[in-house]
Structures are given as structure tokens and as C-alpha cells.
C-alpha positions as CSV (number, residue, x, y, z in Angstrom):
1,M,-1.3,-6.4,-12.4
2,S,-2.0,-2.8,-13.6
3,E,-5.6,-3.3,-12.4
4,L,-4.3,-4.3,-8.9
5,K,-2.1,-1.2,-8.8
6,Q,-5.0,1.1,-9.6
7,E,-7.1,-0.7,-6.9
8,L,-4.3,-0.3,-4.4
9,K,-4.0,3.4,-5.1
10,A,-7.7,3.9,-4.6
11,K,-7.8,1.8,-1.4
12,I,-4.8,3.7,0.1
13,I,-6.4,7.1,-0.7
14,E,-9.7,5.9,0.9
15,N,-8.3,4.1,3.9
16,L,-5.8,6.7,4.8
17,N,-8.0,9.7,4.0
18,L,-5.6,11.2,1.6
19,E,-8.1,13.7,0.3
20,D,-5.4,15.8,-1.6
21,F,-4.5,12.9,-3.8
22,S,-6.2,11.1,-6.7
23,V,-5.2,7.8,-8.2
24,E,-3.6,9.7,-11.1
25,D,-1.3,11.6,-8.7
26,I,0.4,8.4,-7.5
27,A,3.0,6.8,-9.8
28,D,3.6,3.1,-9.4
29,N,7.2,3.6,-8.2
30,D,6.6,6.7,-6.0
31,P,7.8,6.2,-2.4
32,L,4.9,5.7,0.0
33,F,6.8,7.0,3.0
34,G,9.1,10.1,3.4
35,D,9.2,12.3,0.4
36,G,6.6,10.4,-1.6
37,L,3.1,10.3,-0.2
38,G,4.5,11.1,3.3
39,L,3.0,8.2,5.1
40,D,4.0,7.5,8.7
41,S,4.1,4.5,11.1
42,I,0.4,4.8,11.9
43,D,-0.4,4.6,8.1
44,A,1.8,1.5,7.9
45,L,-0.4,-0.2,10.5
46,E,-3.4,0.7,8.5
47,L,-1.8,-0.8,5.4
48,I,-1.2,-4.0,7.3
49,V,-4.8,-4.2,8.3
50,M,-5.9,-3.4,4.7
51,L,-3.8,-6.4,3.4
52,D,-5.4,-8.7,5.9
53,K,-8.9,-7.5,5.4
54,D,-9.0,-7.1,1.6
55,Y,-6.5,-9.7,0.5
56,G,-6.3,-12.3,3.3
57,I,-2.6,-11.6,3.8
58,K,-1.3,-11.5,7.3
59,I,2.0,-9.8,8.1
60,A,3.3,-11.2,11.4
61,D,6.3,-9.0,11.7
62,P,5.5,-5.3,11.2
63,K,9.2,-4.7,10.3
64,Q,8.5,-6.8,7.1
65,G,6.2,-3.9,6.0
66,K,9.3,-1.8,5.4
67,D,10.2,-3.9,2.4
68,I,6.6,-4.4,1.2
69,F,5.4,-0.8,1.5
70,V,8.2,0.9,-0.5
71,S,5.9,1.7,-3.4
72,I,2.7,0.6,-5.2
73,D,4.9,-1.7,-7.4
74,T,6.4,-3.5,-4.3
75,M,2.9,-3.9,-2.7
76,A,1.3,-5.3,-5.9
77,K,4.2,-7.7,-6.3
78,F,3.9,-8.9,-2.7
79,I,0.1,-9.3,-3.0
80,E,0.4,-11.3,-6.3
81,E,2.9,-13.6,-4.6
82,N,1.0,-14.1,-1.4
83,K,-2.7,-13.8,-1.9
84,K,-4.8,-16.8,-1.1
């Protein structure tokens, strides 16, 4: 799963244009929103699109993202449990 976490960090940096961050800057349990990476609701939509496009996982209820996008750890766990 560690490879998946590294991949997620790289994709988040690339897809959300987080030029001030590198993969090494993001800890697996850092909060993605608020005081962590400081992502916002637009970024959450981008993450939902990324899950669909890159992992074939559709999130029907955007509110579900609140539980999934807590950290890299929670995203990786969700992908492992739901990828097709």
C-alpha cells in the first residue's frame, strides 16, 4: 500500500497544482483539508474526478468524500477496498 500512497501524493500534487509541495512534504496521516494541505471544496471535486478516472471508483454522494479525503491513509484504504 505504501506504493499506492506515494502514487496518491504525486497525483494530488499534479492534479491540484500544489507546486509548493513535494511527495516528501506530505505525511500519510496529514490532514488534506484545513490546517494540513489546505485543500478546499473545489479540490474535493477534483479528487472525486481523480478517483473515477484513475481508479474506476465512483463516489455518488460528494458528502462521502468527507470521510474518504481525511488523509492519504484514508484515501489509500478506500481505494484498496473499492478498486475494480
